[in-house]
N, C-alpha and C positions, 0 to 999 in steps of 0.2 A: 504493500500500500504506500510505503514511503519512498519506494524506488523511482516512481514516475514523477519526475520534477516538472511542474507546470510553471512556465515562465511567461505566460500570456497576460495581457492587460485584463484587469477585472472590471468589467463594464458595470459598475455600480456607482452610487452616489454616497459620499462620506465627507467628513471634514478634511481628511487627508487628500482626497481627490480634488478638493477645492483650493488647496494651497498652490500658489504660483509655482510652475516647474522650476524656474530659476532659483527661487528660494529653497526648494528641495535640495538642489545641488549645493547651494551655499550652506545649508544645514549639514549636509554630508561632509563638506569641507571642514566645518567647525567641529563636527564629531571627531574627525581624524586629528585635527589640531589639538583638541582636548585630550585625546588618547596619548599624544606625544608630550603633553605637559608633565611637570613634576607630579608624581603620584600622590593622590589624596583620597582617603576612603569616601568622603562625602561627595567629592567631585566625580569619582568613579561611579558611584551609585546614581547620582543625578544624570550623568551622561547616558548610562545604560537605561535608566528609567524613562528618559525622553524617547528613546527608540521604542521601548516597550509600550509607552502610551500611544505612539504613532501606530503601532501594530494593532492595538485595541480599537483605535478610532478609524482604522482604514476600511472597515467593513469587508475584510478579506478573511476567508476561513483560516483558522489557526493551523489547520493541517497543511496548508500550502507553505507556511513558514517553517513548520516542522520538517517538511521535505527538504528545504534548503539546508537546515542544520544536519539532517541525516546524510546529505550528499557530502558534507564536510568531514565525515567520521574518520576517513583515512588520513586526511590532512591533520586533524586534531591528534590522532594517535602518533603520527610521525613527529609532530611538534612536542608532545609530551616526552617522547624518548630522546629527541635531539636536545631539547633544553635541559632535561634532567642530566643528560650526559655531560653537558657543559657547566654543570654545577648550580643551576637555578633551583631554588626551593619550590616545593609543590604549590605554595600559595602564590608565588610570583608567576608560575606557569599558568595557574588558573586565571589570573588576572589577564595575562596575554591572550589566552584562548578565548575568554569571554569578550575581550575587545575585538578580536578577529571575527568571532561568530556574529556579534552584533553589527559589525561593519557590513558583512554580507547580508544580514537581515535588513539593514538600512537600504542597501542597493535593491533588495527584493521589494521593499516598500515603494520605492520610486518606480520600479518596473510594473508592479501590480496596480498602481494608482495613477499612472501617467501614460498616455498614449504615445506611440512612437513619434508621432508628429510633434507633440508637446515636449518630448524628451529632446528632439532635434532643436526645437525653438529655444528651450532652456539652455542647452549647451552652446548654441550660437550666441545668444545674448550674454551668457556668462563669459565666453571667450572674448567677446567684443569689449567687455569692461576692461580687460587687460591688454587690449590691442593698442600698444603704445608705439609700435614701429611700423604700422601701416600694412601688416600682412593680412591677406584676406582669410581670416580665421573661419569664416562660414564654410569655405571650401574644405578646410581641414576637418571641421566637425562633421560635414557631409560625408567625407571620406571614411571617418571612423564609424559613423552611423551605418554606412553601407556595409562595412566589414561585420558589424554586429548583426545586421539583418541577414547577411549572407550565411553567417554561422548558424543563426536560428533556422533559416530555410534548409540548411544542410542537415541539421539534427532532425528536423521534421521529416525530411525525405528519407533519412536512414530509418526512422521509426516506422514509416510506411512500408519500407522493404522488410523490416523485421516482422511487422504484423502480417504482411503478405506471406512471408515464409512460414509463420505459425499457422496460418490458415491452410497451408499445404502440408502441415504435419512436422515442420522443422521448428523445434523449440530452442530459439537462440537465447532466451532469458536464462535457461539453466545449462547452457552449453559451456564448454571450457573456453579459456581465454584465447586459445589458438583459433577456434572456430569463429569467435567474434572478430578477431583481427583479420581472418580470411574474408569474412563478410564485408568488412570495411574496404579492404583493398580490391576485392573482386568487383565491387559496385562503385568504386571511387569515381571512375570516369563518367558513368551514367548519372550519378548523383550530382557531380560537378556540372555537367551539361544542363541538367534540369534546373539547378539553382541559378546558373548563369542566365538562362532564359527568363526565369522569374525576375531576376534583378534588372534585366533590360526592360521588361514590361513596366516595372514600377519606378524606374529612374526619373523620368520626366515628371511623373505624378508626385514623387517624393520631393523633388526640388521645388515644385510649385507650392506644395503644402507647407514645407518647412521654412522656406525663406522668402516668401512673398509677403511683405508687410501689409498688403491690402486684404489678405485672407482673414476672415473673422473666425476666432476659435470656437469650437463646439460649445464651450462653456465660457460665458462672458466674464465670470469671476476669475478666470485665468489670465486675463489681460488687464485686469484692474485689481489692485490690492484691496482686500476686504478684511473684516475682523479676524478671520482665521489666519490670514497671512501675518497680520501684526502680532497676534498672539504667538505664532510660531517664531517670528523674529525676536520677540522679547524673551522667549524661553532660551533661545540659542545665545543671545547676547548676555543673558543672566549667567550662563556658564562661564563666559569670559570674565565678567565682572567678579564673580565669586572667586575665580582663580587669582585675579589681580589683588583683591582685597584680603583674601583669607589664606591663600597658599603661597604665592610668590614671595 
């Protein structure tokens, strides 16, 4: 049940859905920044609590977030062995692991509550804030958005092949690793060709939706800051203020 990770947009309405996409990325940046600050118990709990509150307010099934954590199980195990080998205490390792897990959960929140078009807009606007040397950062964000979309299309196509094989009596889910690798490489060319075709079909549409300033967003509150955005801003700024006044 936890093996099938669902990374698609959750077409619901919630407080988190209404937060401006750019602010979500700024919030992610502040989360990372706070994780790098000098450690403090209260700051650590507040930082993770903010992510947990977003999860509860996102109107997305908790199971979808649990799937994200489950997919990290091998990375977590490797981290525990590696950090313990280098002399880290169990408490310090737990802190690092929790920060990492909640980082991926934060990304999941953005993916589940923000459409691809709004993710592209948020990235483009965010990059433009730091565009001090005249580089066309919109093209850069478009490039990376295309890469992400291609990877998603590739995974979807591989799932279709696996399901097709299971319908024919080939159980790839419980096969050994060699059979899975063989499946990937055997169908690599066909999957790549299908994905490339899909990318060509959506290229002009994506460019139009993401970067044309005249396009009206599906949700008006995403183009204009409202009370949810201000509350989100104040909570993130509060973490910085607490660090400056109480920790630093």
